[in-house]
MIVOBA-644952 format. One record per residue (C-alpha): residue number from 1; x, y, z; chain. Coordinates in steps of 0.05 Angstrom, whole numbers, always signed. Example, Ala and Ser with C-alpha at 12.3 -4.5 7.8 and 13.67 -1.06 7.14 Angstrom:
<atom 1 <+246 -90 +156> A>
<atom 2 <+273 -21 +143> A>
***
This chain:
<atom 1 <+2692 +1684 +1954> A>
<atom 2 <+2666 +1613 +1983> A>
<atom 3 <+2634 +1655 +2044> A>
<atom 4 <+2599 +1703 +1995> A>
<atom 5 <+2571 +1642 +1954> A>
<atom 6 <+2549 +1604 +2017> A>
<atom 7 <+2518 +1672 +2047> A>
<atom 8 <+2483 +1690 +1983> A>
<atom 9 <+2456 +1615 +1984> A>
<atom 10 <+2434 +1623 +2056> A>
<atom 11 <+2400 +1694 +2044> A>
<atom 12 <+2360 +1669 +1984> A>
<atom 13 <+2337 +1607 +2015> A>
<atom 14 <+2309 +1654 +2072> A>
<atom 15 <+2285 +1713 +2032> A>
<atom 16 <+2242 +1672 +1978> A>
<atom 17 <+2198 +1638 +2030> A>
<atom 18 <+2192 +1706 +2069> A>
<atom 19 <+2178 +1743 +2004> A>
<atom 20 <+2121 +1686 +1985> A>
<atom 21 <+2095 +1703 +2057> A>
<atom 22 <+2090 +1776 +2045> A>
<atom 23 <+2057 +1772 +1981> A>
<atom 24 <+2004 +1722 +2008> A>
<atom 25 <+1992 +1774 +2061> A>
<atom 26 <+1980 +1830 +2010> A>
<atom 27 <+1933 +1778 +1971> A>
<atom 28 <+1890 +1772 +2035> A>
<atom 29 <+1874 +1845 +2029> A>
<atom 30 <+1864 +1843 +1955> A>
<atom 31 <+1812 +1784 +1963> A>
<atom 32 <+1772 +1829 +2012> A>
<atom 33 <+1775 +1886 +1963> A>
<atom 34 <+1750 +1846 +1903> A>
<atom 35 <+1698 +1809 +1938> A>
<atom 36 <+1669 +1871 +1976> A>
<atom 37 <+1666 +1911 +1907> A>
<atom 38 <+1622 +1858 +1878> A>
<atom 39 <+1572 +1873 +1934> A>
<atom 40 <+1568 +1948 +1923> A>
<atom 41 <+1611 +2012 +1915> A>
<atom 42 <+1589 +2030 +1989> A>
<atom 43 <+1615 +1964 +2016> A>
<atom 44 <+1684 +1970 +1971> A>
<atom 45 <+1695 +2041 +1999> A>
<atom 46 <+1675 +2017 +2072> A>
<atom 47 <+1734 +1962 +2070> A>
<atom 48 <+1783 +2013 +2041> A>
<atom 49 <+1769 +2061 +2100> A>
<atom 50 <+1772 +2003 +2149> A>
<atom 51 <+1840 +1974 +2113> A>
<atom 52 <+1872 +2042 +2118> A>
<atom 53 <+1859 +2038 +2197> A>
<atom 54 <+1881 +1966 +2213> A>
<atom 55 <+1936 +1959 +2163> A>
<atom 56 <+1988 +2005 +2201> A>
<atom 57 <+1965 +1976 +2268> A>
<atom 58 <+1982 +1905 +2239> A>
<atom 59 <+2046 +1927 +2216> A>
<atom 60 <+2062 +1960 +2283> A>
<atom 61 <+2042 +1894 +2320> A>
<atom 62 <+2090 +1857 +2268> A>
<atom 63 <+2146 +1906 +2283> A>
<atom 64 <+2142 +1897 +2356> A>
<atom 65 <+2146 +1820 +2348> A>
<atom 66 <+2196 +1821 +2296> A>
<atom 67 <+2244 +1827 +2352> A>
<atom 68 <+2239 +1756 +2365> A>
<atom 69 <+2280 +1744 +2302> A>
<atom 70 <+2345 +1765 +2320> A>
<atom 71 <+2344 +1748 +2391> A>
<atom 72 <+2320 +1675 +2371> A>
<atom 73 <+2379 +1670 +2320> A>
<atom 74 <+2436 +1692 +2362> A>
<atom 75 <+2407 +1645 +2415> A>
<atom 76 <+2403 +1588 +2370> A>
<atom 77 <+2477 +1600 +2337> A>
<atom 78 <+2502 +1605 +2411> A>
<atom 79 <+2476 +1532 +2422> A>
<atom 80 <+2429 +1560 +2476> A>
<atom 81 <+2373 +1519 +2450> A>
<atom 82 <+2340 +1510 +2521> A>
<atom 83 <+2330 +1583 +2529> A>
<atom 84 <+2289 +1582 +2461> A>
<atom 85 <+2222 +1556 +2486> A>
<atom 86 <+2223 +1610 +2540> A>
<atom 87 <+2235 +1662 +2492> A>
<atom 88 <+2177 +1643 +2453> A>
<atom 89 <+2135 +1636 +2510> A>
<atom 90 <+2154 +1710 +2527> A>
<atom 91 <+2137 +1729 +2453> A>
<atom 92 <+2067 +1692 +2454> A>
<atom 93 <+2048 +1729 +2522> A>
<atom 94 <+2069 +1795 +2488> A>
<atom 95 <+2030 +1775 +2419> A>
<atom 96 <+1967 +1761 +2462> A>
<atom 97 <+1972 +1827 +2502> A>
<atom 98 <+1995 +1872 +2446> A>
<atom 99 <+1946 +1842 +2402> A>
<atom 100 <+1889 +1850 +2453> A>
<atom 101 <+1911 +1927 +2457> A>
<atom 102 <+1912 +1934 +2385> A>
<atom 103 <+1842 +1907 +2385> A>
<atom 104 <+1813 +1954 +2438> A>
<atom 105 <+1849 +2011 +2397> A>
<atom 106 <+1816 +1993 +2331> A>
<atom 107 <+1746 +1980 +2366> A>
<atom 108 <+1758 +2054 +2393> A>
<atom 109 <+1768 +2080 +2324> A>
<atom 110 <+1708 +2039 +2295> A>
<atom 111 <+1668 +2088 +2342> A>
<atom 112 <+1695 +2151 +2311> A>
<atom 113 <+1684 +2132 +2238> A>
<atom 114 <+1617 +2163 +2231> A>
<atom 115 <+1646 +2229 +2248> A>
<atom 116 <+1700 +2224 +2188> A>
<atom 117 <+1656 +2189 +2136> A>
<atom 118 <+1597 +2229 +2110> A>
<atom 119 <+1554 +2179 +2083> A>
<atom 120 <+1522 +2140 +2142> A>
<atom 121 <+1513 +2074 +2109> A>
<atom 122 <+1594 +2067 +2092> A>
<atom 123 <+1609 +2091 +2157> A>
<atom 124 <+1566 +2035 +2193> A>
<atom 125 <+1596 +1987 +2143> A>
<atom 126 <+1667 +2009 +2158> A>
<atom 127 <+1657 +2014 +2231> A>
<atom 128 <+1628 +1941 +2237> A>
<atom 129 <+1682 +1912 +2189> A>
<atom 130 <+1735 +1946 +2233> A>
<atom 131 <+1705 +1916 +2296> A>
<atom 132 <+1708 +1847 +2267> A>
<atom 133 <+1782 +1858 +2251> A>
<atom 134 <+1795 +1881 +2318> A>
<atom 135 <+1765 +1815 +2355> A>
<atom 136 <+1822 +1782 +2309> A>
<atom 137 <+1879 +1819 +2332> A>
<atom 138 <+1902 +1774 +2393> A>
<atom 139 <+1899 +1714 +2342> A>
<atom 140 <+1946 +1758 +2291> A>
<atom 141 <+1996 +1773 +2351> A>
<atom 142 <+2001 +1694 +2363> A>
<atom 143 <+2005 +1683 +2292> A>
<atom 144 <+2062 +1732 +2285> A>
<atom 145 <+2103 +1709 +2346> A>
<atom 146 <+2104 +1633 +2319> A>
<atom 147 <+2121 +1664 +2247> A>
<atom 148 <+2183 +1703 +2268> A>
<atom 149 <+2209 +1643 +2314> A>
<atom 150 <+2201 +1598 +2252> A>
<atom 151 <+2234 +1647 +2209> A>
<atom 152 <+2293 +1660 +2255> A>
<atom 153 <+2305 +1580 +2257> A>
<atom 154 <+2312 +1582 +2185> A>
<atom 155 <+2243 +1546 +2176> A>
<atom 156 <+2210 +1601 +2136> A>
<atom 157 <+2176 +1553 +2087> A>
<atom 158 <+2135 +1525 +2143> A>
<atom 159 <+2109 +1597 +2153> A>
<atom 160 <+2093 +1606 +2076> A>
<atom 161 <+2050 +1543 +2067> A>
<atom 162 <+2009 +1565 +2131> A>
<atom 163 <+2004 +1636 +2099> A>
<atom 164 <+1981 +1608 +2032> A>
<atom 165 <+1934 +1559 +2061> A>
<atom 166 <+1904 +1620 +2100> A>
<atom 167 <+1899 +1664 +2037> A>
<atom 168 <+1862 +1596 +2000> A>
<atom 169 <+1819 +1592 +2063> A>
<atom 170 <+1799 +1667 +2064> A>
<atom 171 <+1766 +1659 +1997> A>
<atom 172 <+1708 +1608 +2008> A>
<atom 173 <+1701 +1636 +2082> A>
<atom 174 <+1692 +1702 +2052> A>
<atom 175 <+1644 +1682 +1997> A>
<atom 176 <+1599 +1644 +2053> A>
<atom 177 <+1598 +1707 +2097> A>
<atom 178 <+1598 +1766 +2041> A>
<atom 179 <+1546 +1737 +1996> A>
<atom 180 <+1503 +1694 +2045> A>
<atom 181 <+1516 +1625 +2018> A>
<atom 182 <+1481 +1561 +2049> A>
<atom 183 <+1423 +1602 +2078> A>
<atom 184 <+1469 +1646 +2121> A>
<atom 185 <+1454 +1723 +2116> A>
<atom 186 <+1494 +1764 +2070> A>
<atom 187 <+1535 +1807 +2106> A>
<atom 188 <+1571 +1845 +2049> A>
<atom 189 <+1637 +1879 +2073> A>
<atom 190 <+1627 +1862 +2145> A>
<atom 191 <+1638 +1792 +2128> A>
<atom 192 <+1704 +1809 +2097> A>
<atom 193 <+1723 +1827 +2170> A>
<atom 194 <+1693 +1765 +2201> A>
<atom 195 <+1725 +1723 +2155> A>
<atom 196 <+1795 +1757 +2167> A>
<atom 197 <+1790 +1745 +2242> A>
<atom 198 <+1774 +1671 +2231> A>
<atom 199 <+1832 +1662 +2185> A>
<atom 200 <+1879 +1700 +2235> A>
<atom 201 <+1856 +1649 +2289> A>
<atom 202 <+1861 +1594 +2244> A>
<atom 203 <+1935 +1607 +2220> A>
<atom 204 <+1952 +1619 +2293> A>
<atom 205 <+1927 +1550 +2309> A>
<atom 206 <+1962 +1522 +2250> A>
<atom 207 <+2032 +1550 +2270> A>
<atom 208 <+2019 +1525 +2343> A>
<atom 209 <+2011 +1455 +2314> A>
<atom 210 <+2068 +1463 +2269> A>
<atom 211 <+2114 +1494 +2322> A>
<atom 212 <+2100 +1437 +2371> A>
<atom 213 <+2116 +1386 +2319> A>
<atom 214 <+2179 +1415 +2291> A>
<atom 215 <+2208 +1466 +2341> A>
<atom 216 <+2191 +1449 +2412> A>
<atom 217 <+2213 +1394 +2459> A>
<atom 218 <+2157 +1348 +2474> A>
<atom 219 <+2163 +1357 +2551> A>
<atom 220 <+2161 +1436 +2548> A>
<atom 221 <+2094 +1461 +2570> A>
<atom 222 <+2090 +1521 +2525> A>
<atom 223 <+2023 +1545 +2544> A>
<atom 224 <+2032 +1542 +2622> A>
<atom 225 <+2100 +1579 +2612> A>
<atom 226 <+2061 +1636 +2570> A>
<atom 227 <+2018 +1660 +2631> A>
<atom 228 <+2080 +1661 +2672> A>
<atom 229 <+2133 +1685 +2625> A>
<atom 230 <+2207 +1704 +2643> A>
<atom 231 <+2197 +1783 +2653> A>
<atom 232 <+2268 +1792 +2629> A>
<atom 233 <+2256 +1765 +2561> A>
<atom 234 <+2188 +1809 +2554> A>
<atom 235 <+2225 +1869 +2571> A>
<atom 236 <+2281 +1848 +2522> A>
<atom 237 <+2230 +1840 +2467> A>
<atom 238 <+2196 +1907 +2482> A>
<atom 239 <+2259 +1942 +2483> A>
<atom 240 <+2281 +1916 +2413> A>
<atom 241 <+2213 +1911 +2381> A>
<atom 242 <+2178 +1979 +2405> A>
<atom 243 <+2223 +2021 +2364> A>
<atom 244 <+2214 +1972 +2301> A>
<atom 245 <+2140 +1981 +2308> A>
<atom 246 <+2150 +2055 +2316> A>
<atom 247 <+2192 +2060 +2256> A>
<atom 248 <+2148 +2020 +2215> A>
<atom 249 <+2089 +2063 +2233> A>
<atom 250 <+2121 +2126 +2219> A>
<atom 251 <+2134 +2101 +2144> A>
<atom 252 <+2067 +2073 +2134> A>
<atom 253 <+2031 +2135 +2161> A>
<atom 254 <+2072 +2177 +2122> A>
<atom 255 <+2040 +2151 +2058> A>
<atom 256 <+1971 +2156 +2088> A>
<atom 257 <+1979 +2232 +2106> A>
<atom 258 <+2003 +2245 +2036> A>
<atom 259 <+1947 +2210 +2005> A>
<atom 260 <+1902 +2253 +2050> A>
<atom 261 <+1937 +2319 +2031> A>
<atom 262 <+1931 +2303 +1954> A>
<atom 263 <+1852 +2301 +1958> A>
<atom 264 <+1859 +2376 +1955> A>
<atom 265 <+1886 +2371 +1884> A>
<atom 266 <+1829 +2327 +1852> A>
<atom 267 <+1815 +2256 +1838> A>
<atom 268 <+1863 +2251 +1776> A>
<atom 269 <+1923 +2269 +1821> A>
<atom 270 <+1899 +2224 +1873> A>
<atom 271 <+1890 +2162 +1820> A>
<atom 272 <+1959 +2181 +1792> A>
<atom 273 <+1994 +2185 +1857> A>
<atom 274 <+1959 +2118 +1874> A>
<atom 275 <+1986 +2077 +1813> A>
<atom 276 <+2057 +2106 +1828> A>
<atom 277 <+2051 +2082 +1903> A>
<atom 278 <+2021 +2013 +1886> A>
<atom 279 <+2078 +1997 +1839> A>
<atom 280 <+2129 +2019 +1888> A>
<atom 281 <+2095 +1978 +1942> A>
<atom 282 <+2095 +1914 +1898> A>
<atom 283 <+2176 +1926 +1884> A>
<atom 284 <+2185 +1942 +1954> A>
<atom 285 <+2167 +1869 +1974> A>
<atom 286 <+2236 +1840 +1950> A>
<atom 287 <+2283 +1887 +1991> A>
<atom 288 <+2238 +1882 +2050> A>
<atom 289 <+2237 +1807 +2048> A>
<atom 290 <+2318 +1808 +2042> A>
<atom 291 <+2322 +1863 +2102> A>
<atom 292 <+2279 +1817 +2143> A>
<atom 293 <+2326 +1755 +2124> A>
<atom 294 <+2389 +1801 +2139> A>
<atom 295 <+2363 +1806 +2208> A>
<atom 296 <+2366 +1733 +2219> A>
<atom 297 <+2426 +1722 +2190> A>
<atom 298 <+2468 +1779 +2218> A>
<atom 299 <+2436 +1754 +2292> A>
<atom 300 <+2461 +1681 +2273> A>
<atom 301 <+2530 +1707 +2264> A>
<atom 302 <+2532 +1750 +2325> A>
<atom 303 <+2501 +1689 +2367> A>
<atom 304 <+2561 +1650 +2335> A>
<atom 305 <+2610 +1700 +2361> A>
<atom 306 <+2633 +1715 +2289> A>
<atom 307 <+2629 +1789 +2286> A>
<atom 308 <+2670 +1792 +2223> A>
<atom 309 <+2617 +1747 +2190> A>
<atom 310 <+2560 +1791 +2212> A>
<atom 311 <+2593 +1854 +2176> A>
<atom 312 <+2605 +1820 +2119> A>
<atom 313 <+2536 +1793 +2113> A>
<atom 314 <+2506 +1862 +2130> A>
<atom 315 <+2540 +1890 +2073> A>
<atom 316 <+2534 +1837 +2023> A>
<atom 317 <+2455 +1845 +2038> A>
<atom 318 <+2457 +1922 +2022> A>
<atom 319 <+2498 +1910 +1959> A>
<atom 320 <+2449 +1853 +1936> A>
<atom 321 <+2388 +1896 +1951> A>
<atom 322 <+2419 +1957 +1913> A>
<atom 323 <+2433 +1912 +1851> A>
<atom 324 <+2359 +1890 +1853> A>
<atom 325 <+2339 +1964 +1860> A>
<atom 326 <+2373 +1983 +1799> A>
<atom 327 <+2342 +1927 +1757> A>
<atom 328 <+2270 +1949 +1783> A>
<atom 329 <+2286 +2023 +1773> A>
<atom 330 <+2310 +2005 +1701> A>
<atom 331 <+2247 +1966 +1685> A>
<atom 332 <+2200 +2023 +1715> A>
<atom 333 <+2237 +2074 +1678> A>
<atom 334 <+2232 +2038 +1611> A>
<atom 335 <+2161 +2017 +1619> A>
<atom 336 <+2130 +2075 +1655> A>
<atom 337 <+2071 +2089 +1606> A>
<atom 338 <+2049 +2016 +1594> A>
<atom 339 <+2053 +2001 +1668> A>
<atom 340 <+2008 +2060 +1685> A>
<atom 341 <+1961 +2041 +1630> A>
<atom 342 <+1946 +1978 +1664> A>
<atom 343 <+1919 +2015 +1721> A>
<atom 344 <+1871 +2065 +1683> A>
<atom 345 <+1841 +2081 +1616> A>
<atom 346 <+1842 +2152 +1632> A>
<atom 347 <+1896 +2188 +1592> A>
<atom 348 <+1905 +2238 +1644> A>
<atom 349 <+1914 +2194 +1697> A>
<atom 350 <+1962 +2151 +1657> A>
<atom 351 <+2001 +2211 +1640> A>
<atom 352 <+2009 +2234 +1711> A>
<atom 353 <+2023 +2166 +1734> A>
<atom 354 <+2080 +2155 +1683> A>
<atom 355 <+2112 +2219 +1706> A>
<atom 356 <+2111 +2199 +1777> A>
<atom 357 <+2136 +2128 +1761> A>
<atom 358 <+2204 +2164 +1743> A>
<atom 359 <+2205 +2190 +1814> A>
<atom 360 <+2187 +2116 +1840> A>
<atom 361 <+2242 +2089 +1798> A>
<atom 362 <+2296 +2136 +1837> A>
<atom 363 <+2260 +2119 +1902> A>
<atom 364 <+2283 +2046 +1892> A>
<atom 365 <+2354 +2056 +1896> A>
<atom 366 <+2354 +2097 +1966> A>
<atom 367 <+2294 +2053 +1991> A>
<atom 368 <+2334 +1990 +1978> A>
<atom 369 <+2393 +2017 +2021> A>
<atom 370 <+2353 +2040 +2081> A>
<atom 371 <+2310 +1981 +2089> A>
<atom 372 <+2372 +1933 +2087> A>
<atom 373 <+2411 +1973 +2130> A>
<atom 374 <+2359 +1977 +2179> A>
<atom 375 <+2351 +1900 +2172> A>
<atom 376 <+2420 +1885 +2189> A>
<atom 377 <+2418 +1938 +2252> A>
<atom 378 <+2355 +1900 +2277> A>
<atom 379 <+2404 +1838 +2275> A>
<atom 380 <+2451 +1876 +2320> A>
<atom 381 <+2388 +1894 +2365> A>
<atom 382 <+2408 +1967 +2350> A>
<atom 383 <+2332 +1989 +2340> A>
<atom 384 <+2322 +2057 +2375> A>
<atom 385 <+2367 +2096 +2331> A>
<atom 386 <+2337 +2067 +2272> A>
<atom 387 <+2265 +2097 +2301> A>
<atom 388 <+2297 +2163 +2311> A>
<atom 389 <+2333 +2165 +2238> A>
<atom 390 <+2267 +2147 +2208> A>
<atom 391 <+2226 +2198 +2239> A>
<atom 392 <+2270 +2248 +2223> A>
<atom 393 <+2282 +2225 +2150> A>
<atom 394 <+2211 +2211 +2139> A>
<atom 395 <+2170 +2265 +2168> A>
<atom 396 <+2213 +2326 +2180> A>
<atom 397 <+2255 +2321 +2112> A>
<atom 398 <+2202 +2276 +2071> A>
<atom 399 <+2138 +2304 +2089> A>
<atom 400 <+2164 +2372 +2107> A>
<atom 401 <+2196 +2385 +2041> A>
<atom 402 <+2144 +2348 +2003> A>
<atom 403 <+2089 +2397 +2027> A>
<atom 404 <+2127 +2459 +2012> A>
<atom 405 <+2144 +2435 +1939> A>
<atom 406 <+2070 +2408 +1929> A>
<atom 407 <+2032 +2470 +1954> A>
<atom 408 <+2085 +2530 +1960> A>
<atom 409 <+2156 +2522 +1922> A>
<atom 410 <+2153 +2601 +1917> A>
<atom 411 <+2229 +2595 +1908> A>
<atom 412 <+2230 +2549 +1851> A>
<atom 413 <+2170 +2573 +1809> A>
<atom 414 <+2108 +2553 +1846> A>
<atom 415 <+2072 +2493 +1872> A>
<atom 416 <+2090 +2422 +1840> A>
<atom 417 <+2032 +2385 +1864> A>
<atom 418 <+2042 +2309 +1870> A>
<atom 419 <+2111 +2313 +1843> A>
<atom 420 <+2136 +2358 +1903> A>
<atom 421 <+2112 +2298 +1947> A>
<atom 422 <+2152 +2254 +1910> A>
<atom 423 <+2214 +2296 +1911> A>
<atom 424 <+2200 +2298 +1986> A>
<atom 425 <+2198 +2219 +1990> A>
<atom 426 <+2262 +2213 +1948> A>
<atom 427 <+2297 +2260 +1990> A>
<atom 428 <+2274 +2232 +2057> A>
<atom 429 <+2295 +2162 +2039> A>
<atom 430 <+2360 +2186 +2018> A>
<atom 431 <+2370 +2216 +2088> A>
<atom 432 <+2353 +2150 +2115> A>
<atom 433 <+2395 +2110 +2070> A>
<atom 434 <+2459 +2156 +2086> A>
<atom 435 <+2444 +2157 +2161> A>
<atom 436 <+2425 +2085 +2171> A>
<atom 437 <+2487 +2064 +2129> A>
<atom 438 <+2536 +2108 +2175> A>
<atom 439 <+2499 +2082 +2236> A>
<atom 440 <+2513 +2013 +2211> A>
<atom 441 <+2584 +2026 +2197> A>
<atom 442 <+2593 +2050 +2263> A>
<atom 443 <+2556 +1993 +2299> A>
<atom 444 <+2590 +1933 +2259> A>
<atom 445 <+2655 +1962 +2285> A>
<atom 446 <+2632 +1952 +2358> A>
<atom 447 <+2649 +1894 +2401> A>
<atom 448 <+2600 +1839 +2412> A>
<atom 449 <+2543 +1850 +2462> A>
<atom 450 <+2519 +1788 +2502> A>
<atom 451 <+2448 +1765 +2505> A>
***
């Protein structure tokens, strides 16, 4: 019992600032959306299009660099503090290179937007917005490397303050660029992209200063080491992080593809689906943050050579996440109609969204199990199987079953529309929860692997 209480406190201390950081990240996207909407509907649409491109790329980049968390936690717990700066240098090198590659990819995507968007003005704004975001990707990579390093050393609150400062800074910078204050040209939606790129760079600089002050020996010349990193550490980060980034991309892109398919069913269906998805995304932040905290805590115990404690922490996190999910699901079930009415005055949208929110309530349970099991497995550096399981569960089971139920469903009385996709999502996540839980049970019994 004392261990459980101690570990609950440790998980809570780590989860809360990570959750605040995640919410601040969402807030930056909300600021862009709100400010561009006050310029014109065309600017709002262009920012929405651009965001749908760069958000999955950002999450893929974050997935690669989150590999720094379990590696740092294990080295720190193993009292190998002298190795930590070299690991950070390797992560920063990877953040710069991967961020640059992500930027080139987004720039290339920007050149093709005109072939996907009918309105030429909207396409031009979206392309320019995406180009500005692309320039900021290396800065985002640097920030993410510093972020996960601090979180793994149980200093997540430092990241939270930098992220909240970035959110607050984003508002005046956007205002100046979007609306043309102080004699500058009004750039509209494009100004949101430039503002975000500036904020990425500013947060990277702030974390660099913070890390130098609190997490580095004064004599260590970090930026000299970045250009000559230990390639063994770089390969280790890529081996652990690439499957994580790919798994995250599988999940995020699945929702984008489903939204694309639903456009065939009309704007009411799309709007109702979006309401249910937005509610699920907000409630998902809690289990996601706890899953990230689990990665650190499991890695910490493994680094200290305490395999039993790592296993207990992993299952404690799964149970805690499931308890939170039961609470969230109960609230969504009881308040489905009032929640839906907050998003739209259209009775048809509210009715459809309220029905889909019941599926979203069930969605909470399996989602909480799979995200906490995946977080614990990352602490064990067992990431390739997670990628394979998520691909099968999301794309083969979830999308395959959902598409059949939505547009065919001949054996069960005909097409089910958006409900079919949500049944597919629940089914896919249930498969992921079972498979990842089974994988965690097996990995947690294996002998410790040394770094």
